[in-house]
C-alpha positions in Angstrom: -10.5 -3.2 30.1 -11.6 -6.8 30.6 -14.6 -8.4 29.1 -15.8 -12.0 29.3 -17.8 -13.7 26.5 -19.3 -17.1 26.2 -18.5 -19.0 23.0 -19.9 -22.3 21.9 -16.7 -24.2 22.9 -15.0 -22.0 25.4 -15.0 -18.8 27.5 -13.3 -15.8 25.9 -11.6 -13.3 28.1 -11.0 -10.2 26.1 -8.2 -7.9 27.5 -8.3 -4.5 25.7 -5.6 -2.0 26.6 -5.1 -4.0 29.7 -2.6 -3.0 32.4 -0.2 -5.4 34.2 -2.6 -6.0 37.1 -5.5 -7.0 34.8 -3.2 -9.5 32.9 -1.7 -11.0 36.0 -5.1 -11.4 37.8 -6.7 -12.9 34.7 -4.0 -15.5 34.3 -4.2 -16.4 38.0 -8.0 -16.5 38.1 -8.2 -19.1 35.3 -5.1 -21.0 36.6 -3.1 -20.7 33.4 0.7 -21.1 33.2 2.6 -18.1 34.5 4.7 -18.0 31.3 1.7 -16.4 29.6 2.1 -13.3 31.7 5.4 -12.7 30.1 4.0 -13.3 26.6 1.2 -10.8 27.2 3.3 -8.1 29.0 6.4 -8.2 26.8 6.0 -5.6 24.0 9.0 -7.1 22.2 7.5 -10.5 21.6 7.9 -11.7 18.0 5.2 -13.4 15.9 4.9 -17.1 16.3 2.6 -20.0 17.3 3.5 -22.3 20.1 2.0 -25.4 21.8 3.1 -26.7 25.1 2.3 -30.4 25.3 3.1 -30.5 29.0 1.0 -27.6 30.3 -1.6 -28.1 27.5 -1.9 -24.6 26.2 -1.3 -22.8 22.9 -0.3 -19.3 22.2 -0.4 -17.2 18.9 1.4 -13.9 18.7 1.1 -11.5 15.8 2.6 -8.0 15.3 0.0 -5.3 14.8 0.5 -1.7 13.6 0.0 0.9 16.3 1.4 3.9 14.4 -1.0 6.4 12.9 -1.0 8.0 9.5 2.2 9.9 8.5 4.0 8.4 11.4 7.0 6.1 11.4 6.1 2.4 11.5 5.6 0.9 15.0 4.1 -2.4 15.9 3.1 -4.2 19.1 2.2 -7.8 19.8 -1.4 -9.1 19.8 -1.6 -12.3 21.9 -4.1 -15.1 21.9 -3.6 -17.8 24.4 -6.0 -20.7 24.6 -6.7 -24.1 26.2 -9.6 -26.5 25.5 -12.1 -24.4 27.3 -10.5 -20.9 27.7 -9.2 -18.3 25.3 -7.5 -15.0 26.4 -6.7 -12.3 23.9 -4.7 -9.2 24.7 -4.7 -6.4 22.1 -5.0 -2.7 21.4 -8.6 -1.3 21.3 -8.4 -0.8 17.6 -8.2 -4.6 17.1 -11.4 -5.5 18.8 -13.8 -7.7 16.9 -17.5 -8.3 17.4 -18.4 -11.3 19.4 -21.0 -13.7 18.2 -22.5 -16.4 20.3 -22.4 -18.9 17.5 -18.6 -18.8 17.0 -15.8 -20.7 18.7 -12.3 -19.6 19.7 -10.8 -20.2 16.3 -13.4 -18.0 14.6 -12.4 -15.2 17.1 -8.7 -15.7 16.4 -9.1 -15.6 12.6 -11.3 -12.5 12.9 -8.6 -10.8 15.0 -6.0 -11.8 12.4 -8.1 -10.2 9.6 -8.5 -7.1 11.7 -4.8 -6.9 12.3 -4.2 -7.0 8.5 -6.4 -4.0 7.7 -4.1 -1.3 9.0 -1.3 -2.9 7.0 -3.4 -2.5 3.9 -4.2 1.1 4.8 -0.5 1.7 5.2 0.1 0.1 1.8 -2.3 2.6 0.2 -0.4 5.5 1.9 2.9 4.1 0.7 1.5 3.8 -2.9 0.7 7.5 -2.8 4.1 8.4 -1.5 5.8 6.3 -4.2 3.7 8.0 -7.0 4.6 11.4 -5.5 8.3 10.5 -5.6 8.1 9.2 -9.1 6.8 12.6 -10.3 9.7 14.5 -8.7 12.6 13.1 -10.6 13.5 16.4 -12.3 13.7 18.3 -9.0 15.8 16.1 -6.7 16.7 17.7 -3.4 17.5 16.7 0.2 13.9 16.6 1.2 13.1 13.9 -1.4 16.2 11.9 -0.4 15.0 12.0 3.3 11.5 10.8 2.2 13.1 7.9 0.4 15.2 6.9 3.4 12.1 7.0 5.7 10.1 5.1 3.2 12.7 2.4 2.9 13.0 2.0 6.7 9.2 1.7 6.9 9.1 -0.9 4.2 11.7 -3.0 6.0 9.6 -3.1 9.2 6.4 -3.7 7.3 7.9 -6.6 5.2 9.4 -8.2 8.3 6.2 -7.9 10.3 4.0 -9.3 7.7 6.4 -12.1 6.9 6.6 -13.1 10.6 2.8 -12.9 10.9 2.5 -15.2 7.8 4.9 -17.7 9.4 2.9 -17.7 12.7 -0.4 -18.2 10.9 1.1 -21.0 8.8 2.4 -22.7 12.0 -1.2 -22.5 13.4 -2.6 -23.8 10.1 -0.3 -26.8 10.0 -0.8 -27.6 13.6 -4.1 -29.2 12.7 -2.1 -31.9 10.8 0.1 -32.6 13.8 -1.2 -35.4 15.9 0.7 -34.0 19.0 -1.3 -30.8 18.9 -5.0 -31.2 19.8 -6.2 -28.6 17.2 -8.7 -29.4 14.5 -10.5 -27.1 12.1 -13.8 -27.7 10.4 -14.3 -26.9 6.7 -15.5 -23.4 7.4 -12.5 -22.7 9.6 -10.1 -24.2 7.0 -11.5 -21.8 4.4 -11.4 -18.9 6.9 -7.7 -19.4 7.7 -6.9 -19.9 4.0 -8.5 -16.5 3.3 -6.4 -15.0 6.1 -3.2 -16.4 4.7 -4.1 -15.1 1.2 -4.7 -11.6 2.5 -1.4 -11.5 4.4 0.5 -12.8 1.4 -1.1 -10.3 -0.9 -0.1 -7.5 1.5 3.5 -8.9 1.8 3.8 -9.1 -2.0 2.7 -5.5 -2.4 5.2 -4.4 0.2 7.9 -6.3 -1.7 6.9 -4.6 -5.0 6.9 -1.2 -3.4 10.3 -1.8 -1.9 11.7 -2.7 -5.4 10.1 0.5 -6.8 11.5 2.7 -4.1 15.0 1.1 -4.6 14.7 1.9 -8.3 13.7 5.5 -7.6 16.6 5.8 -5.2 19.0 4.5 -7.9 17.5 7.0 -10.4 17.9 9.9 -7.9 21.5 8.8 -7.3 22.2 8.8 -11.0 20.6 12.3 -11.4 22.6 13.7 -8.5 25.8 12.2 -9.9 25.1 13.6 -13.4 24.3 17.0 -11.9 27.5 16.9 -9.9 29.5 15.9 -13.0 28.0 18.8 -15.0 28.7 21.2 -12.1 32.3 20.0 -11.8 32.7 20.3 -15.6 31.6 23.9 -15.6 33.8 24.8 -12.6 36.8 23.1 -14.3 36.3 25.0 -17.5 35.9 28.3 -15.7 39.0 27.6 -13.7 40.9 27.0 -16.9 39.6 30.1 -18.5 40.3 32.3 -15.5 43.8 30.9 -15.2 44.8 32.2 -18.7 44.7 36.0 -18.1 47.0 35.9 -15.0 49.5 33.9 -17.0 49.6 36.3 -20.0 49.6 39.4 -17.8 52.3 37.8 -15.5 54.7 37.3 -18.4 54.2 40.8 -19.7 54.7 42.2 -16.2 58.2 40.8 -16.1 61.2 42.8 -17.2 61.9 40.6 -20.2 62.0 41.3 -23.9 58.6 40.2 -25.1 56.9 41.3 -28.3 55.2 44.7 -28.1 56.1 44.9 -24.4 57.3 48.5 -24.7 54.5 49.7 -27.0 51.7 52.0 -25.8 49.0 49.6 -26.9 50.7 46.4 -25.4 47.7 45.9 -23.1 45.5 45.4 -26.2 47.9 42.9 -27.5 47.8 40.9 -24.2 44.0 41.0 -24.2 44.0 39.7 -27.8 46.4 36.9 -27.0 44.3 36.0 -24.0 41.1 35.7 -26.0 42.8 33.7 -28.7 44.2 31.2 -26.3 40.7 30.9 -24.5 39.1 30.4 -27.9 41.6 27.7 -28.9 41.1 25.9 -25.5 37.3 26.0 -25.8 37.5 24.7 -29.4 39.8 21.8 -28.3 37.5 20.9 -25.4 34.4 20.8 -27.6 36.1 18.7 -30.2 37.9 16.2 -27.9 36.0 16.2 -24.6 32.3 16.6 -25.5 31.9 20.1 -24.0 
C-alpha cells in the first residue's frame, strides 16, 4: 500500500507492506538513487544511518519486531530514506504512525522509531513473566524447563543485538546534526524528541541485559541442581551395588568344596545370611562415618 502525505518541509511517501513493484516505481517516480531499492527490498539489512554526500540522500534503517506473542524472536528492517524535499518510509503495517500536517520529516522518523520500540517493551514484559515463572520452578527441574531457558536465552541474544544496533543507528542520526558535511539540523523540539527516543531504547536494552543475567543465573542454578541430583542418584546406585555384591561373594565361597566353618552343618545357610548382614552393616557404618552417607 502506498500513501502520499504533505508535510511542512517535504512530501512523505508511506509504503506499508509494499511489494517489489511499488518500491521500484516509487523510487523511479521521485528520481531517487537506485541503491535505495536494495535497502528497502533486502530483509537482511542491519540497523544504521548513512548519508551520501554525492547523491545527496540519507537513509535510516532500524530492526523492528515482526514476531507475535509466544513466538521466537524475528525482526525485519524499517527503512526511512529522505532528501531535502522527499521522505520515503517502508515498514510493516503495525508500525504506521498518524500523520500531522504540522510536522516535518524528522518528526515522522522519530515517531516511527518510538513505535518500533513499543513491541520490544511488550516482549520485555513477556520475558519478565517467563523469568518469574522459571524462578518458581527451581525445585522441579526437568527437560521442559531447560528447553524454555534455551529458547529464552536465544531470544534475549536477538533482542539485545537488535536494540543495541538500533541505538547505534539513532546515535548516528543524532550526531549527524553536528557534522557540517551532513545537511541535517534539528530544532529544540526535535532535539528533545530524539533524546527521549534514545532514552527509551537504552532503558529497553538495559532491561534485556538484566534479564539475560537473571536467566544465566537461573541456568547455573538449574545446572547445579541437576548435578546434585545426579550425584545423589549415583551415590545411591553405588551403595546398592556394593550391598548387592556381598551376598553372591559369601554364597559363592560356601558353594565351593572347601573346608569353611559350619559348611557341613544343616543350618549353614543361616550362618551365611548372618555373615552377609554383618558385613553389610559394617560397610554402611563405615560409609556413614567416613563418606557422609
